[in-house]
Short mmCIF file of the C-alpha atoms (twelve columns), coordinates in Angstrom:
data_MODEL
# 
_entry.id   MODEL 
# 
loop_
_atom_site.group_PDB 
_atom_site.id 
_atom_site.type_symbol 
_atom_site.label_atom_id 
_atom_site.label_alt_id 
_atom_site.label_comp_id 
_atom_site.label_asym_id 
_atom_site.label_seq_id 
_atom_site.Cartn_x 
_atom_site.Cartn_y 
_atom_site.Cartn_z 
_atom_site.pdbx_PDB_model_num 
ATOM 1   C CA . MET A 1   19.823 26.184  18.804 1 
ATOM 2   C CA . SER A 2   20.396 23.251  16.450 1 
ATOM 3   C CA . ASP A 3   22.136 20.060  17.582 1 
ATOM 4   C CA . SER A 4   24.995 20.669  15.134 1 
ATOM 5   C CA . VAL A 5   25.659 24.163  16.493 1 
ATOM 6   C CA . HIS A 6   25.317 22.909  20.065 1 
ATOM 7   C CA . SER A 7   27.957 20.224  19.440 1 
ATOM 8   C CA . LEU A 8   30.397 22.865  18.168 1 
ATOM 9   C CA . ILE A 9   30.374 24.820  21.410 1 
ATOM 10  C CA . ASN A 10  30.726 21.941  23.849 1 
ATOM 11  C CA . ARG A 11  33.918 21.354  25.771 1 
ATOM 12  C CA . PRO A 12  35.665 18.319  24.298 1 
ATOM 13  C CA . ILE A 13  34.833 16.038  27.222 1 
ATOM 14  C CA . LEU A 14  32.474 13.188  26.325 1 
ATOM 15  C CA . ALA A 15  31.264 9.966   27.935 1 
ATOM 16  C CA . SER A 16  30.478 7.315   25.327 1 
ATOM 17  C CA . ILE A 17  28.349 4.381   26.479 1 
ATOM 18  C CA . HIS A 18  28.800 1.183   24.491 1 
ATOM 19  C CA . THR A 19  25.706 -1.008  24.346 1 
ATOM 20  C CA . GLN A 20  27.677 -3.820  22.731 1 
ATOM 21  C CA . ALA A 21  29.837 -3.964  25.879 1 
ATOM 22  C CA . PHE A 22  26.685 -4.520  27.927 1 
ATOM 23  C CA . ARG A 23  25.651 -7.371  25.645 1 
ATOM 24  C CA . HIS A 24  29.125 -8.903  25.823 1 
ATOM 25  C CA . ASN A 25  29.280 -8.689  29.619 1 
ATOM 26  C CA . LEU A 26  25.820 -10.221 29.976 1 
ATOM 27  C CA . THR A 27  27.000 -13.127 27.809 1 
ATOM 28  C CA . GLN A 28  29.993 -13.581 30.109 1 
ATOM 29  C CA . VAL A 29  27.642 -13.759 33.117 1 
ATOM 30  C CA . ARG A 30  25.614 -16.468 31.398 1 
ATOM 31  C CA . LYS A 31  28.791 -18.460 30.811 1 
ATOM 32  C CA . LEU A 32  29.695 -18.203 34.492 1 
ATOM 33  C CA . ALA A 33  26.192 -19.012 35.756 1 
ATOM 34  C CA . PRO A 34  24.614 -21.137 33.001 1 
ATOM 35  C CA . GLU A 35  21.961 -22.695 35.254 1 
ATOM 36  C CA . SER A 36  20.782 -19.417 36.777 1 
ATOM 37  C CA . LYS A 37  18.441 -16.707 35.606 1 
ATOM 38  C CA . ILE A 38  19.767 -13.160 35.705 1 
ATOM 39  C CA . TRP A 39  18.563 -10.022 37.431 1 
ATOM 40  C CA . ALA A 40  20.537 -7.254  35.694 1 
ATOM 41  C CA . VAL A 41  21.024 -4.555  38.339 1 
ATOM 42  C CA . ILE A 42  20.474 -1.050  36.949 1 
ATOM 43  C CA . LYS A 43  20.112 1.062   40.086 1 
ATOM 44  C CA . ALA A 44  21.868 4.444   40.501 1 
ATOM 45  C CA . ARG A 45  21.105 5.533   36.922 1 
ATOM 46  C CA . SER A 46  22.547 2.206   35.793 1 
ATOM 47  C CA . TYR A 47  25.740 2.856   37.757 1 
ATOM 48  C CA . GLY A 48  26.055 6.265   36.123 1 
ATOM 49  C CA . HIS A 49  25.663 4.955   32.557 1 
ATOM 50  C CA . GLY A 50  22.109 6.142   32.040 1 
ATOM 51  C CA . PHE A 51  18.901 4.185   31.952 1 
ATOM 52  C CA . GLU A 52  18.395 4.217   28.172 1 
ATOM 53  C CA . ALA A 53  21.798 2.768   27.295 1 
ATOM 54  C CA . ALA A 54  21.646 0.031   29.909 1 
ATOM 55  C CA . PHE A 55  18.150 -1.004  28.860 1 
ATOM 56  C CA . LYS A 56  19.196 -1.149  25.215 1 
ATOM 57  C CA . GLY A 57  22.305 -3.202  25.964 1 
ATOM 58  C CA . LEU A 58  20.813 -5.553  28.553 1 
ATOM 59  C CA . GLU A 59  17.322 -6.193  27.189 1 
ATOM 60  C CA . SER A 60  18.055 -9.922  26.735 1 
ATOM 61  C CA . THR A 61  18.297 -10.336 30.515 1 
ATOM 62  C CA . ASP A 62  15.712 -12.408 32.399 1 
ATOM 63  C CA . GLY A 63  14.780 -9.459  34.576 1 
ATOM 64  C CA . PHE A 64  15.892 -6.037  35.757 1 
ATOM 65  C CA . ALA A 65  16.594 -5.216  39.403 1 
ATOM 66  C CA . VAL A 66  15.990 -1.590  40.359 1 
ATOM 67  C CA . LEU A 67  16.028 0.488   43.502 1 
ATOM 68  C CA . ASP A 68  12.573 2.027   43.532 1 
ATOM 69  C CA . ILE A 69  9.162  2.209   41.931 1 
ATOM 70  C CA . GLN A 70  10.113 5.191   39.734 1 
ATOM 71  C CA . ASP A 71  12.661 3.037   37.901 1 
ATOM 72  C CA . ALA A 72  10.026 0.359   37.438 1 
ATOM 73  C CA . VAL A 73  7.753  2.957   35.837 1 
ATOM 74  C CA . ARG A 74  10.553 3.948   33.437 1 
ATOM 75  C CA . LEU A 75  11.085 0.331   32.434 1 
ATOM 76  C CA . ARG A 76  7.428  -0.189  31.628 1 
ATOM 77  C CA . ASP A 77  7.300  3.126   29.771 1 
ATOM 78  C CA . VAL A 78  10.092 2.018   27.401 1 
ATOM 79  C CA . GLY A 79  8.297  -1.232  26.704 1 
ATOM 80  C CA . TRP A 80  9.898  -3.762  29.047 1 
ATOM 81  C CA . LYS A 81  7.393  -6.551  29.611 1 
ATOM 82  C CA . GLY A 82  9.602  -8.880  31.626 1 
ATOM 83  C CA . ARG A 83  10.165 -9.160  35.345 1 
ATOM 84  C CA . ILE A 84  11.228 -6.244  37.542 1 
ATOM 85  C CA . LEU A 85  12.599 -6.674  41.071 1 
ATOM 86  C CA . LEU A 86  12.422 -3.837  43.603 1 
ATOM 87  C CA . LEU A 87  15.667 -4.462  45.474 1 
ATOM 88  C CA . GLU A 88  14.606 -2.769  48.703 1 
ATOM 89  C CA . GLY A 89  10.934 -3.509  48.272 1 
ATOM 90  C CA . LEU A 90  8.321  -0.905  49.143 1 
ATOM 91  C CA . PHE A 91  9.376  2.293   50.875 1 
ATOM 92  C CA . HIS A 92  5.795  3.338   51.645 1 
ATOM 93  C CA . GLN A 93  2.570  1.383   51.978 1 
ATOM 94  C CA . ASN A 94  0.863  3.506   49.331 1 
ATOM 95  C CA . GLU A 95  3.271  2.113   46.693 1 
ATOM 96  C CA . THR A 96  1.693  -1.339  46.901 1 
ATOM 97  C CA . ALA A 97  -1.072 -0.835  44.355 1 
ATOM 98  C CA . LEU A 98  1.291  0.732   41.816 1 
ATOM 99  C CA . ALA A 99  3.783  -2.105  42.317 1 
ATOM 100 C CA . GLU A 100 0.964  -4.521  41.557 1 
ATOM 101 C CA . ASP A 101 -0.085 -2.593  38.456 1 
ATOM 102 C CA . LEU A 102 3.520  -2.679  37.250 1 
ATOM 103 C CA . ALA A 103 3.789  -6.418  38.006 1 
ATOM 104 C CA . CYS A 104 6.870  -5.925  40.161 1 
ATOM 105 C CA . ASP A 105 8.579  -8.603  42.195 1 
ATOM 106 C CA . LEU A 106 9.252  -7.406  45.733 1 
ATOM 107 C CA . VAL A 107 12.123 -7.873  48.119 1 
ATOM 108 C CA . VAL A 108 10.718 -8.047  51.633 1 
ATOM 109 C CA . HIS A 109 13.254 -7.378  54.359 1 
ATOM 110 C CA . CYS A 110 11.402 -6.238  57.483 1 
ATOM 111 C CA . GLU A 111 8.301  -6.755  59.608 1 
ATOM 112 C CA . THR A 112 6.700  -3.507  58.461 1 
ATOM 113 C CA . GLN A 113 6.745  -4.649  54.841 1 
ATOM 114 C CA . VAL A 114 5.180  -7.977  55.841 1 
ATOM 115 C CA . GLN A 115 2.356  -6.125  57.565 1 
ATOM 116 C CA . TRP A 116 1.765  -3.944  54.496 1 
ATOM 117 C CA . LEU A 117 1.468  -7.044  52.324 1 
ATOM 118 C CA . GLU A 118 -0.817 -8.779  54.815 1 
ATOM 119 C CA . SER A 119 -3.117 -5.768  54.732 1 
ATOM 120 C CA . PHE A 120 -2.984 -5.511  50.948 1 
ATOM 121 C CA . GLN A 121 -3.755 -9.189  50.391 1 
ATOM 122 C CA . LYS A 122 -6.969 -8.884  52.390 1 
ATOM 123 C CA . LYS A 123 -8.256 -6.716  49.530 1 
ATOM 124 C CA . GLN A 124 -8.093 -9.807  47.286 1 
ATOM 125 C CA . ALA A 125 -5.243 -8.469  45.214 1 
ATOM 126 C CA . LYS A 126 -3.165 -10.683 42.982 1 
ATOM 127 C CA . ALA A 127 -0.189 -12.304 44.663 1 
ATOM 128 C CA . PHE A 128 3.273  -10.829 44.207 1 
ATOM 129 C CA . ASN A 129 6.485  -12.745 43.669 1 
ATOM 130 C CA . ILE A 130 8.257  -12.206 46.982 1 
ATOM 131 C CA . PHE A 131 12.015 -12.413 47.504 1 
ATOM 132 C CA . LEU A 132 12.239 -12.752 51.264 1 
ATOM 133 C CA . LYS A 133 15.579 -11.408 52.387 1 
ATOM 134 C CA . MET A 134 17.566 -13.139 55.080 1 
ATOM 135 C CA . ASN A 135 20.198 -11.365 57.158 1 
ATOM 136 C CA . SER A 136 22.746 -14.181 57.049 1 
ATOM 137 C CA . GLY A 137 25.559 -12.081 58.476 1 
ATOM 138 C CA . MET A 138 25.863 -8.799  56.584 1 
ATOM 139 C CA . ASN A 139 23.666 -7.006  59.163 1 
ATOM 140 C CA . ARG A 140 22.210 -4.512  56.779 1 
ATOM 141 C CA . LEU A 141 18.750 -5.506  55.528 1 
ATOM 142 C CA . GLY A 142 16.843 -8.730  56.092 1 
ATOM 143 C CA . PHE A 143 15.268 -10.986 58.707 1 
ATOM 144 C CA . LYS A 144 17.631 -12.652 61.126 1 
ATOM 145 C CA . PRO A 145 17.404 -16.456 61.125 1 
ATOM 146 C CA . ASP A 146 15.256 -16.593 64.284 1 
ATOM 147 C CA . HIS A 147 12.485 -14.617 62.566 1 
ATOM 148 C CA . TYR A 148 12.918 -15.618 58.933 1 
ATOM 149 C CA . ARG A 149 10.830 -18.790 58.876 1 
ATOM 150 C CA . THR A 150 7.879  -17.107 60.596 1 
ATOM 151 C CA . ALA A 151 7.866  -14.318 58.000 1 
ATOM 152 C CA . PHE A 152 8.085  -16.889 55.209 1 
ATOM 153 C CA . HIS A 153 5.084  -18.850 56.512 1 
ATOM 154 C CA . ARG A 154 2.962  -15.717 56.995 1 
ATOM 155 C CA . LEU A 155 3.434  -14.567 53.417 1 
ATOM 156 C CA . HIS A 156 3.248  -18.049 51.913 1 
ATOM 157 C CA . ALA A 157 -0.067 -18.667 53.667 1 
ATOM 158 C CA . LEU A 158 -1.525 -15.619 51.913 1 
ATOM 159 C CA . GLY A 159 -0.689 -16.977 48.466 1 
ATOM 160 C CA . TYR A 160 2.437  -14.970 47.687 1 
ATOM 161 C CA . GLN A 161 4.942  -16.725 45.429 1 
ATOM 162 C CA . MET A 162 7.961  -17.107 47.687 1 
ATOM 163 C CA . HIS A 163 11.681 -16.946 46.932 1 
ATOM 164 C CA . HIS A 164 14.647 -17.024 49.315 1 
ATOM 165 C CA . MET A 165 17.260 -14.267 49.103 1 
ATOM 166 C CA . THR A 166 20.393 -13.100 50.888 1 
ATOM 167 C CA . HIS A 167 23.363 -10.854 50.141 1 
ATOM 168 C CA . PHE A 168 27.050 -11.652 50.677 1 
ATOM 169 C CA . ALA A 169 29.178 -9.142  52.562 1 
ATOM 170 C CA . ASN A 170 32.628 -10.390 51.567 1 
ATOM 171 C CA . ALA A 171 32.401 -12.361 48.336 1 
ATOM 172 C CA . ASP A 172 35.262 -10.224 47.003 1 
ATOM 173 C CA . GLN A 173 37.608 -11.009 49.900 1 
ATOM 174 C CA . VAL A 174 39.382 -14.052 51.278 1 
ATOM 175 C CA . ASN A 175 38.777 -15.205 54.862 1 
ATOM 176 C CA . GLN A 176 37.018 -12.006 55.896 1 
ATOM 177 C CA . SER A 177 34.205 -12.862 58.288 1 
ATOM 178 C CA . PRO A 178 31.409 -13.409 57.583 1 
ATOM 179 C CA . THR A 179 32.728 -15.500 54.710 1 
ATOM 180 C CA . VAL A 180 30.559 -16.662 51.850 1 
ATOM 181 C CA . GLY A 181 30.766 -20.153 53.330 1 
ATOM 182 C CA . GLU A 182 29.522 -18.975 56.719 1 
ATOM 183 C CA . GLN A 183 26.660 -17.007 55.220 1 
ATOM 184 C CA . LEU A 184 25.713 -19.820 52.861 1 
ATOM 185 C CA . GLU A 185 25.625 -22.316 55.719 1 
ATOM 186 C CA . CYS A 186 23.345 -20.008 57.698 1 
ATOM 187 C CA . PHE A 187 21.117 -19.466 54.668 1 
ATOM 188 C CA . LEU A 188 20.748 -23.156 53.844 1 
ATOM 189 C CA . GLU A 189 20.161 -24.190 57.439 1 
ATOM 190 C CA . THR A 190 17.524 -21.515 58.027 1 
ATOM 191 C CA . SER A 191 15.624 -22.151 54.776 1 
ATOM 192 C CA . MET A 192 15.794 -25.950 54.995 1 
ATOM 193 C CA . GLY A 193 12.436 -27.539 54.143 1 
ATOM 194 C CA . LEU A 194 10.970 -24.280 52.792 1 
ATOM 195 C CA . GLU A 195 10.838 -25.100 49.106 1 
ATOM 196 C CA . ALA A 196 11.296 -21.983 46.972 1 
ATOM 197 C CA . PRO A 197 13.680 -20.604 44.316 1 
ATOM 198 C CA . THR A 198 16.764 -18.768 45.597 1 
ATOM 199 C CA . SER A 199 18.693 -15.612 44.755 1 
ATOM 200 C CA . LEU A 200 22.182 -15.384 46.238 1 
ATOM 201 C CA . ALA A 201 25.052 -14.208 44.078 1 
ATOM 202 C CA . ASN A 202 26.171 -10.655 43.384 1 
ATOM 203 C CA . SER A 203 28.986 -9.959  40.894 1 
ATOM 204 C CA . ALA A 204 31.726 -11.107 43.247 1 
ATOM 205 C CA . ALA A 205 30.002 -14.388 44.048 1 
ATOM 206 C CA . ILE A 206 29.356 -15.030 40.349 1 
ATOM 207 C CA . LEU A 207 33.060 -14.555 39.677 1 
ATOM 208 C CA . TRP A 208 34.546 -16.473 42.599 1 
ATOM 209 C CA . HIS A 209 31.932 -18.608 44.393 1 
ATOM 210 C CA . ARG A 210 30.215 -20.888 41.906 1 
ATOM 211 C CA . ASN A 211 28.759 -22.968 44.737 1 
ATOM 212 C CA . ALA A 212 26.711 -19.971 45.873 1 
ATOM 213 C CA . LEU A 213 24.870 -18.840 42.757 1 
ATOM 214 C CA . GLY A 214 21.230 -19.729 43.382 1 
ATOM 215 C CA . ASP A 215 18.384 -19.847 40.877 1 
ATOM 216 C CA . TRP A 216 18.657 -16.102 40.231 1 
ATOM 217 C CA . VAL A 217 21.973 -14.207 40.190 1 
ATOM 218 C CA . ARG A 218 22.191 -10.441 40.582 1 
ATOM 219 C CA . PRO A 219 25.164 -9.054  38.607 1 
ATOM 220 C CA . GLY A 220 25.813 -5.363  39.004 1 
ATOM 221 C CA . ILE A 221 29.267 -3.883  38.549 1 
ATOM 222 C CA . MET A 222 30.541 -6.662  36.272 1 
ATOM 223 C CA . LEU A 223 27.873 -5.791  33.691 1 
ATOM 224 C CA . TYR A 224 29.542 -2.391  33.401 1 
ATOM 225 C CA . GLY A 225 33.025 -3.871  32.953 1 
ATOM 226 C CA . ALA A 226 34.500 -3.025  36.345 1 
ATOM 227 C CA . SER A 227 35.716 -5.118  39.266 1 
ATOM 228 C CA . PRO A 228 33.911 -5.888  42.542 1 
ATOM 229 C CA . THR A 229 37.270 -5.731  44.319 1 
ATOM 230 C CA . GLY A 230 38.205 -2.355  42.855 1 
ATOM 231 C CA . ARG A 231 41.249 -3.968  41.182 1 
ATOM 232 C CA . PHE A 232 41.032 -4.504  37.442 1 
ATOM 233 C CA . LYS A 233 43.671 -7.224  37.455 1 
ATOM 234 C CA . ASP A 234 41.270 -9.413  39.447 1 
ATOM 235 C CA . ILE A 235 38.815 -9.581  36.526 1 
ATOM 236 C CA . GLU A 236 41.153 -9.540  33.524 1 
ATOM 237 C CA . HIS A 237 40.660 -13.277 33.031 1 
ATOM 238 C CA . VAL A 238 36.891 -12.844 32.560 1 
ATOM 239 C CA . ASN A 239 37.322 -10.606 29.504 1 
ATOM 240 C CA . LEU A 240 34.733 -8.024  30.476 1 
ATOM 241 C CA . GLN A 241 34.440 -4.820  28.448 1 
ATOM 242 C CA . ALA A 242 34.162 -1.270  29.759 1 
ATOM 243 C CA . ALA A 243 30.706 0.084   28.973 1 
ATOM 244 C CA . MET A 244 31.690 3.714   29.676 1 
ATOM 245 C CA . HIS A 245 34.586 5.472   27.948 1 
ATOM 246 C CA . LEU A 246 35.357 8.956   29.261 1 
ATOM 247 C CA . HIS A 247 37.249 11.056  26.694 1 
ATOM 248 C CA . SER A 248 38.530 14.594  26.413 1 
ATOM 249 C CA . GLU A 249 41.327 16.520  24.686 1 
ATOM 250 C CA . ILE A 250 44.542 18.364  25.408 1 
ATOM 251 C CA . ILE A 251 43.546 22.034  25.372 1 
ATOM 252 C CA . ASP A 252 46.969 23.559  26.111 1 
ATOM 253 C CA . ILE A 253 50.638 22.643  26.519 1 
ATOM 254 C CA . GLN A 254 52.976 24.357  28.967 1 
ATOM 255 C CA . GLU A 255 56.789 24.343  28.899 1 
ATOM 256 C CA . LEU A 256 58.207 24.045  32.413 1 
ATOM 257 C CA . GLN A 257 61.679 24.647  33.747 1 
ATOM 258 C CA . LYS A 258 63.279 22.762  36.591 1 
ATOM 259 C CA . GLY A 259 61.692 23.888  39.864 1 
ATOM 260 C CA . ASP A 260 58.419 25.083  38.335 1 
ATOM 261 C CA . ARG A 261 55.335 23.909  40.199 1 
ATOM 262 C CA . VAL A 262 51.996 22.837  38.779 1 
ATOM 263 C CA . GLY A 263 48.471 23.690  39.845 1 
ATOM 264 C CA . TYR A 264 46.827 24.535  43.156 1 
ATOM 265 C CA . GLY A 265 49.121 24.055  46.101 1 
ATOM 266 C CA . GLY A 266 52.093 23.397  43.825 1 
ATOM 267 C CA . ARG A 267 51.897 19.693  44.616 1 
ATOM 268 C CA . TYR A 268 54.080 18.703  41.684 1 
ATOM 269 C CA . GLU A 269 57.537 20.202  41.117 1 
ATOM 270 C CA . ALA A 270 59.360 19.743  37.808 1 
ATOM 271 C CA . SER A 271 62.661 17.929  38.294 1 
ATOM 272 C CA . GLU A 272 63.860 19.067  34.861 1 
ATOM 273 C CA . ALA A 273 62.674 20.991  31.820 1 
ATOM 274 C CA . MET A 274 59.517 19.305  30.572 1 
ATOM 275 C CA . ARG A 275 56.259 19.665  28.686 1 
ATOM 276 C CA . ILE A 276 52.899 19.182  30.354 1 
ATOM 277 C CA . GLY A 277 49.448 18.844  28.815 1 
ATOM 278 C CA . VAL A 278 46.320 20.519  30.149 1 
ATOM 279 C CA . ILE A 279 43.152 18.453  29.700 1 
ATOM 280 C CA . ALA A 280 39.531 19.585  29.807 1 
ATOM 281 C CA . CYS A 281 38.345 17.445  32.699 1 
ATOM 282 C CA . GLY A 282 38.087 18.099  36.419 1 
ATOM 283 C CA . TYR A 283 36.287 17.155  39.569 1 
ATOM 284 C CA . ALA A 284 33.170 19.032  38.427 1 
ATOM 285 C CA . ASP A 285 32.969 16.421  35.651 1 
ATOM 286 C CA . GLY A 286 33.226 13.561  38.126 1 
ATOM 287 C CA . TYR A 287 36.972 12.952  37.881 1 
ATOM 288 C CA . PRO A 288 38.276 12.227  41.395 1 
ATOM 289 C CA . ARG A 289 39.942 15.195  43.071 1 
ATOM 290 C CA . GLN A 290 41.968 12.758  45.181 1 
ATOM 291 C CA . ALA A 291 43.776 11.325  42.133 1 
ATOM 292 C CA . LYS A 292 47.487 11.003  42.875 1 
ATOM 293 C CA . ASP A 293 50.441 11.872  40.703 1 
ATOM 294 C CA . GLY A 294 50.940 8.934   38.364 1 
ATOM 295 C CA . THR A 295 47.259 8.240   37.708 1 
ATOM 296 C CA . PRO A 296 47.167 6.955   34.106 1 
ATOM 297 C CA . VAL A 297 45.760 8.924   31.170 1 
ATOM 298 C CA . TRP A 298 45.826 7.576   27.606 1 
ATOM 299 C CA . VAL A 299 46.991 10.068  24.967 1 
ATOM 300 C CA . ASP A 300 46.036 9.137   21.428 1 
ATOM 301 C CA . GLY A 301 48.846 9.865   18.974 1 
ATOM 302 C CA . GLY A 302 51.225 10.989  21.686 1 
ATOM 303 C CA . ALA A 303 54.087 8.608   20.921 1 
ATOM 304 C CA . ALA A 304 56.847 9.473   18.467 1 
ATOM 305 C CA . ASP A 305 55.462 6.991   15.934 1 
ATOM 306 C CA . GLY A 306 51.938 8.405   16.208 1 
ATOM 307 C CA . SER A 307 50.556 5.631   18.365 1 
ATOM 308 C CA . GLY A 308 48.926 6.186   21.721 1 
ATOM 309 C CA . LEU A 309 50.478 5.765   25.145 1 
ATOM 310 C CA . ILE A 310 49.868 6.255   28.836 1 
ATOM 311 C CA . CYS A 311 50.953 9.544   30.392 1 
ATOM 312 C CA . PRO A 312 50.862 10.144  34.160 1 
ATOM 313 C CA . LEU A 313 48.730 12.778  35.828 1 
ATOM 314 C CA . ILE A 314 50.728 15.402  37.724 1 
ATOM 315 C CA . GLY A 315 49.516 18.108  40.073 1 
ATOM 316 C CA . ARG A 316 46.217 18.510  41.839 1 
ATOM 317 C CA . VAL A 317 42.945 17.933  39.997 1 
ATOM 318 C CA . SER A 318 41.037 21.204  39.734 1 
ATOM 319 C CA . MET A 319 37.372 21.889  38.988 1 
ATOM 320 C CA . ASP A 320 37.733 21.933  35.194 1 
ATOM 321 C CA . MET A 321 41.250 20.726  34.350 1 
ATOM 322 C CA . ILE A 322 43.913 18.129  34.986 1 
ATOM 323 C CA . THR A 323 47.550 18.181  33.903 1 
ATOM 324 C CA . ILE A 324 49.713 15.335  32.603 1 
ATOM 325 C CA . ASP A 325 53.415 14.707  32.069 1 
ATOM 326 C CA . LEU A 326 54.255 14.690  28.334 1 
ATOM 327 C CA . ARG A 327 57.965 13.858  28.569 1 
ATOM 328 C CA . GLN A 328 57.371 10.443  27.003 1 
ATOM 329 C CA . ALA A 329 54.871 11.796  24.471 1 
ATOM 330 C CA . PRO A 330 56.781 13.902  21.920 1 
ATOM 331 C CA . GLY A 331 53.917 13.643  19.445 1 
ATOM 332 C CA . ALA A 332 51.347 15.133  21.798 1 
ATOM 333 C CA . CYS A 333 49.839 18.449  20.786 1 
ATOM 334 C CA . ILE A 334 46.766 20.577  21.408 1 
ATOM 335 C CA . GLY A 335 43.680 18.731  20.206 1 
ATOM 336 C CA . ASN A 336 44.992 15.229  20.864 1 
ATOM 337 C CA . ARG A 337 42.246 13.007  22.205 1 
ATOM 338 C CA . VAL A 338 42.730 11.428  25.625 1 
ATOM 339 C CA . GLU A 339 40.961 8.642   27.499 1 
ATOM 340 C CA . LEU A 340 40.386 9.256   31.206 1 
ATOM 341 C CA . TRP A 341 38.922 5.770   31.652 1 
ATOM 342 C CA . GLY A 342 37.553 3.107   29.372 1 
ATOM 343 C CA . SER A 343 39.147 0.286   27.375 1 
ATOM 344 C CA . ARG A 344 42.753 1.512   27.654 1 
ATOM 345 C CA . VAL A 345 42.558 2.940   31.162 1 
ATOM 346 C CA . PRO A 346 40.371 0.749   33.407 1 
ATOM 347 C CA . VAL A 347 38.206 2.861   35.684 1 
ATOM 348 C CA . ASP A 348 39.390 0.654   38.543 1 
ATOM 349 C CA . ASP A 349 42.990 1.789   37.953 1 
ATOM 350 C CA . VAL A 350 41.959 5.442   38.232 1 
ATOM 351 C CA . ALA A 351 39.901 4.698   41.326 1 
ATOM 352 C CA . GLU A 352 42.725 2.760   42.967 1 
ATOM 353 C CA . MET A 353 45.032 5.769   42.497 1 
ATOM 354 C CA . SER A 354 42.354 7.916   44.111 1 
ATOM 355 C CA . GLY A 355 41.565 5.882   47.208 1 
ATOM 356 C CA . SER A 356 38.185 4.961   45.771 1 
ATOM 357 C CA . ILE A 357 36.470 2.200   43.773 1 
ATOM 358 C CA . GLY A 358 35.240 2.045   40.209 1 
ATOM 359 C CA . TYR A 359 31.605 2.003   41.372 1 
ATOM 360 C CA . GLU A 360 31.959 5.492   42.841 1 
ATOM 361 C CA . LEU A 361 33.629 7.030   39.802 1 
ATOM 362 C CA . LEU A 362 31.075 5.634   37.367 1 
ATOM 363 C CA . CYS A 363 28.142 6.723   39.501 1 
ATOM 364 C CA . ALA A 364 29.655 10.176  39.996 1 
ATOM 365 C CA . LEU A 365 29.769 11.165  36.323 1 
ATOM 366 C CA . ALA A 366 28.521 14.744  36.397 1 
ATOM 367 C CA . PRO A 367 25.359 15.895  34.603 1 
ATOM 368 C CA . ARG A 368 27.370 18.492  32.668 1 
ATOM 369 C CA . VAL A 369 29.298 15.771  30.811 1 
ATOM 370 C CA . PRO A 370 27.694 15.048  27.406 1 
ATOM 371 C CA . VAL A 371 26.771 11.390  26.932 1 
ATOM 372 C CA . GLU A 372 26.731 9.547   23.621 1 
ATOM 373 C CA . ILE A 373 25.139 6.109   23.303 1 
ATOM 374 C CA . GLN A 374 26.866 3.841   20.787 1 
# 
């Protein structure tokens, strides 16, 4: 089947990924952290955006941070010759040789990984760049302060190029313990006298804690144009751009009378005669089933003057469809294009109306949704 014929039989839903938005957002990170190098985080299929688009848009970064060795292989296969950081290091000892062949930098966060590297170095391998992770209060991965210095000395003595690293638990919150200040104090006190470059800041710290950036920053969600807090208003001042735009169309219009109910469970009841639009998008596409009535949807050409406007979702999200209130959109008709999230409807606003966060919605884009890289 040809591509042209295939495009004619697709449902109208489409995710467009904008590489220029990636480039813009990376520039904004450089403005916020001008003295730091950047690990662009592209784990989880580049937060749902796809590896190819993220690589194309972010290739001016200083390095890419990935979850596992398979992503490192993909980066080398597409021609990336710069640095690659394995964010959780090695999962199995037999990955060590491949990591060396791929010239990966390694996060080391536990005793087992130290032992693997001690054993590997005895074979006279080349030294890795090591980002030794400190558990400064998040209590997820990393060496606690009492054991951190010993691990540092063991690896440093073998010739590994050492870096200090930690991760902030609450950089997006105020006065939630452990605070960035508490973790930073622990980090600096523990690493005192151990000269090595540092990597500290995630997106939230880059945005709101300029005293805690380090030599390498690790932006993730902000590169994709969404907020670490889950609230778009918190990042409006930074002028980030949405990298993913999720579009579809109105595929039907229903005329309701007062008292008519909409969708499964009849969650929404019409308070008066009204028009509603049916849109080709549902939870099987990655749209959140928990979305409440009032979740915004942009309807292109829906206003009386032909401009676009926001219409609220009504009724329960089903597998393949959602429904919206068209009372304020007299120009809306079958075939009108809609934006589920993107530049007019921030993904964080949809997530907030769904009891979720933008990260989850972006990562949950379903495989059945066609993707176009722009």
